[in-house]
C-alpha positions as CSV (number, residue, x, y, z in Angstrom):
1,X,0.0,0.0,0.0
2,X,2.9,2.4,0.8
3,X,4.5,1.6,-2.5
4,X,1.2,2.3,-4.3
5,X,0.9,5.6,-2.5
6,X,4.4,6.6,-3.4
7,X,3.9,5.7,-7.0
8,X,0.7,7.8,-7.1
9,X,2.6,10.7,-5.5
10,X,5.3,10.5,-8.1
11,X,2.8,10.4,-11.0
12,X,1.0,13.4,-9.5
13,X,4.2,15.4,-9.3
14,X,5.1,14.5,-12.9
15,X,1.7,15.6,-14.1
16,X,2.1,18.8,-12.2
17,X,5.5,19.5,-13.7
18,X,4.2,18.8,-17.2
19,X,1.2,21.2,-16.6
20,X,3.5,23.9,-15.4
21,X,5.8,23.5,-18.4
22,X,2.8,23.7,-20.8
23,X,1.5,26.8,-18.9
24,X,4.8,28.5,-19.1
25,X,5.2,27.6,-22.8
26,X,1.8,29.0,-23.7
27,X,2.7,32.3,-21.9
28,X,6.1,32.6,-23.5
29,X,5.1,31.6,-27.1
30,X,1.9,33.5,-27.4
31,X,3.0,36.7,-25.6
32,X,-0.4,36.9,-23.8
33,X,-0.6,39.9,-21.5
34,X,0.1,39.4,-17.9
35,X,-3.3,40.7,-16.8
36,X,-5.0,38.0,-18.8
37,X,-2.7,35.0,-18.1
38,X,0.3,35.4,-15.8
39,X,3.0,32.9,-15.9
40,X,3.7,30.3,-13.1
41,X,6.6,32.4,-11.8
42,X,4.4,35.5,-11.4
43,X,1.7,33.4,-9.6
44,X,4.3,31.9,-7.3
45,X,5.6,35.4,-6.5
46,X,2.1,36.6,-5.8
47,X,1.6,33.6,-3.5
48,X,4.8,34.4,-1.6
49,X,4.2,38.1,-1.3
50,X,0.6,37.7,-0.1
51,X,1.1,34.6,1.9
52,X,-0.4,36.0,5.1
53,X,-3.5,37.4,3.3
54,X,-4.1,34.2,1.4
55,X,-3.6,32.1,4.5
56,X,-6.2,34.2,6.5
57,X,-8.8,33.9,3.8
58,X,-8.0,30.2,3.2
59,X,-8.7,29.5,6.9
60,X,-12.0,31.2,6.6
61,X,-13.0,29.1,3.5
62,X,-11.7,25.9,5.0
63,X,-13.7,26.5,8.2
64,X,-16.9,27.1,6.1
65,X,-16.1,24.0,4.0
66,X,-15.5,21.8,7.0
67,X,-18.7,22.8,8.8
68,X,-20.8,22.6,5.6
69,X,-19.5,19.2,4.8
70,X,-20.1,18.0,8.3
71,X,-23.7,19.2,8.2
72,X,-24.2,17.8,4.7
73,X,-22.8,14.4,5.6
74,X,-24.8,14.1,8.8
75,X,-28.1,15.1,7.1
76,X,-27.3,12.8,4.1
77,X,-26.6,9.8,6.2
78,X,-29.7,10.4,8.4
79,X,-31.9,10.8,5.4
80,X,-30.6,7.6,3.7
81,X,-31.2,5.6,6.9
82,X,-34.6,7.0,7.4
83,X,-35.6,6.2,3.8
84,X,-34.2,2.7,4.2
85,X,-36.0,2.0,7.4
86,X,-39.4,3.5,6.6
87,X,-41.6,2.8,3.6
88,X,-43.8,5.8,4.7
89,X,-40.7,8.0,4.7
90,X,-39.8,6.8,1.2
91,X,-43.4,7.5,0.0
92,X,-43.3,11.1,1.5
93,X,-39.7,12.2,1.1
94,X,-38.4,10.5,-2.0
95,X,-40.5,12.7,-4.4
96,X,-39.4,15.8,-2.5
97,X,-35.8,14.8,-2.9
98,X,-36.2,14.3,-6.6
99,X,-37.8,17.7,-7.1
100,X,-35.2,19.4,-4.8
101,X,-32.4,17.9,-6.9
102,X,-33.9,19.4,-10.0
103,X,-33.5,22.9,-8.6
104,X,-29.8,24.1,-9.0
105,X,-28.6,24.9,-5.5
106,X,-26.2,27.5,-6.9
107,X,-29.2,29.4,-8.1
108,X,-30.5,29.5,-4.5
109,X,-27.2,31.0,-3.2
110,X,-28.4,34.6,-3.6
111,X,-31.6,33.8,-1.8
112,X,-29.8,32.0,1.0
113,X,-27.4,35.0,1.4
114,X,-30.4,37.3,1.5
115,X,-32.0,35.3,4.3
116,X,-29.0,34.5,6.3
117,X,-26.6,37.4,5.6
118,X,-23.1,37.6,4.3
119,X,-21.5,35.7,7.2
120,X,-20.7,32.0,7.9
121,X,-24.3,30.6,8.2
122,X,-25.2,31.3,4.6
123,X,-22.0,29.6,3.3
124,X,-22.5,26.6,5.6
125,X,-26.1,26.1,4.4
126,X,-25.1,26.4,0.7
127,X,-22.3,23.9,1.1
128,X,-24.5,21.5,3.1
129,X,-27.2,21.6,0.4
130,X,-24.7,20.9,-2.4
131,X,-23.1,18.0,-0.5
132,X,-26.2,16.6,1.0
133,X,-27.9,15.2,-2.1
134,X,-25.0,13.0,-3.5
135,X,-24.4,11.5,-0.1
136,X,-28.1,10.7,0.6
137,X,-28.7,9.4,-2.9
138,X,-25.6,7.2,-3.1
139,X,-26.0,5.8,0.4
140,X,-29.7,5.1,0.0
141,X,-29.2,3.2,-3.3
142,X,-26.6,1.0,-1.7
143,X,-28.7,0.4,1.4
144,X,-31.5,-0.9,-0.8
145,X,-29.2,-3.1,-2.9
146,X,-28.5,-5.8,-0.3
147,X,-27.6,-9.1,-2.0
148,X,-30.3,-11.7,-2.0
149,X,-28.1,-14.1,0.0
150,X,-27.7,-11.6,2.9
151,X,-31.4,-10.7,2.8
152,X,-32.3,-14.4,3.1
153,X,-29.9,-14.8,6.0
154,X,-31.5,-11.9,7.7
155,X,-35.0,-13.4,7.3
156,X,-33.9,-16.8,8.5
157,X,-32.3,-15.3,11.6
158,X,-35.4,-13.4,12.4
159,X,-33.6,-10.0,12.4
160,X,-35.8,-7.0,12.6
161,X,-35.5,-4.0,10.2
162,X,-33.3,-2.1,12.6
163,X,-30.9,-4.9,13.2
164,X,-30.8,-5.8,9.5
165,X,-30.0,-2.2,8.6
166,X,-27.4,-1.7,11.2
167,X,-25.6,-5.0,11.0
168,X,-26.0,-5.9,7.3
169,X,-27.2,-3.1,5.1
170,X,-25.0,-0.3,6.6
171,X,-21.7,-2.1,6.5
172,X,-22.6,-3.3,2.9
173,X,-23.4,0.4,2.0
174,X,-20.1,1.8,3.0
175,X,-18.8,1.9,-0.6
176,X,-21.9,3.9,-1.5
177,X,-21.2,6.4,1.2
178,X,-17.7,6.8,0.1
179,X,-18.9,7.3,-3.5
180,X,-21.1,10.1,-2.3
181,X,-18.3,11.6,-0.4
182,X,-16.1,11.7,-3.5
183,X,-18.7,13.8,-5.2
184,X,-19.3,15.9,-2.1
185,X,-15.6,16.9,-1.7
186,X,-15.6,17.9,-5.4
187,X,-18.7,20.0,-5.2
188,X,-18.0,21.4,-1.8
189,X,-15.1,23.8,-2.7
190,X,-17.2,25.0,-5.7
191,X,-20.0,25.8,-3.3
192,X,-17.6,27.7,-1.1
193,X,-16.5,29.7,-4.2
194,X,-20.1,30.5,-5.3
195,X,-21.2,31.4,-1.8
196,X,-18.3,33.8,-1.3
197,X,-18.8,35.3,-4.8
198,X,-22.5,36.0,-4.1
199,X,-21.7,37.9,-0.9
200,X,-18.8,37.7,1.6
201,X,-16.2,39.9,3.3
202,X,-13.7,37.0,3.7
203,X,-12.6,33.8,2.0
204,X,-10.7,32.8,-1.1
205,X,-13.7,33.6,-3.3
206,X,-13.9,37.1,-1.9
207,X,-10.2,37.5,-2.4
208,X,-10.5,36.4,-6.0
209,X,-13.2,39.0,-6.6
210,X,-11.1,41.8,-5.0
211,X,-8.0,40.8,-7.0
212,X,-10.0,40.6,-10.3
213,X,-11.4,44.1,-9.6
214,X,-8.0,45.5,-9.0
215,X,-6.4,43.8,-12.0
216,X,-4.2,41.6,-9.8
217,X,-4.6,38.5,-11.9
218,X,-1.6,36.7,-10.4
219,X,-3.1,37.0,-7.0
220,X,-6.4,35.7,-8.3
221,X,-4.7,32.6,-9.8
222,X,-2.8,32.1,-6.5
223,X,-6.1,32.1,-4.5
224,X,-7.6,29.6,-7.0
225,X,-4.6,27.3,-6.7
226,X,-4.9,27.3,-2.9
227,X,-8.5,26.4,-3.2
228,X,-7.7,23.6,-5.7
229,X,-5.1,22.3,-3.2
230,X,-7.7,22.3,-0.5
231,X,-10.1,20.3,-2.7
232,X,-7.3,17.9,-3.5
233,X,-6.5,17.3,0.1
234,X,-10.1,16.4,0.8
235,X,-10.2,14.0,-2.1
236,X,-7.0,12.3,-1.0
237,X,-8.5,12.0,2.5
238,X,-11.6,10.3,1.1
239,X,-9.4,7.9,-1.0
240,X,-7.4,7.0,2.1
241,X,-10.6,6.3,4.0
242,X,-11.9,4.2,1.0
243,X,-8.7,2.0,0.9
244,X,-8.8,1.6,4.7
245,X,-12.4,0.7,4.8
246,X,-12.1,-1.8,1.9
247,X,-9.2,-3.4,3.6
248,X,-11.1,-3.7,6.9
249,X,-14.2,-5.0,5.3
250,X,-12.3,-7.5,3.3
251,X,-10.9,-9.0,6.5
252,X,-14.1,-8.7,8.4
C-alpha cells in the first residue's frame, strides 16, 4: 500500500510539472498579456508576497467548507437511513428529494445569502445543500441493494428491520457512502466559491473577486490554486478512507 501511494505521488508530481511547463510555454510563445494570463513564476511570486493574506482567507474558506461538509454528511446519512428503514418516509420524502435535486442549489445561493446574511451561516447552508444530495442518494441506493443471500440470511435469523439495517445493510453500504463523499468533496469547494462570490467579506472567493477588480490576476490565480489544493487534500482523505475501509471490510 505504501509503494502504491508513493507511485501515485510521483505520478501526481510528474503531471504537475508537465502542466506547469505547458502553462509557461503558452505564456512565452503567445505573448499573452500578464493581466490575462500570468506565468507560473508570477503566480508563485504573488503567492509568496501575499502569503499572510491568502492564509487568512484560506482558513475562513476551510472553516466554512468543513462545517458545511459535516452538516451535509450528517443530514445525508440520516436521510438515507430514514428512507431505508421506513416505507412511509420513502413515500413522502423520495419525491421531494427528486424535485429538490432538479433545482440548482447554486441558483439559490443569492436567496440563502439574502435570508442568512453575508456571514458564515449562509455559506454553511449552501455547502450543506450541495453535498447533502449526492451522499443521501448514493448511500440510500446502496442500502436498498442488499444481495439476496444476505437478505435471506437476515430473514432466516429473524432479524428486525433495525438490526438488519445496522448489522447488514449499513456495512454493505459503506462503498456507496464513500462514492457520495467523493462527489461531495468535489462540489464542496465549488459551493464555497459560489457562496463567497455572491456575498462575503472574507474567504478565497472574496479575495479572487477583489483581485479581479484591481487587475491583480496573479493573486487571483494564487487564490484559485490554494482552493484547488484544499479540494485535492479532501479528495485524498476520502481515498485513504476508502482504501482503509475496503481493507477492513475484506478481512471482516
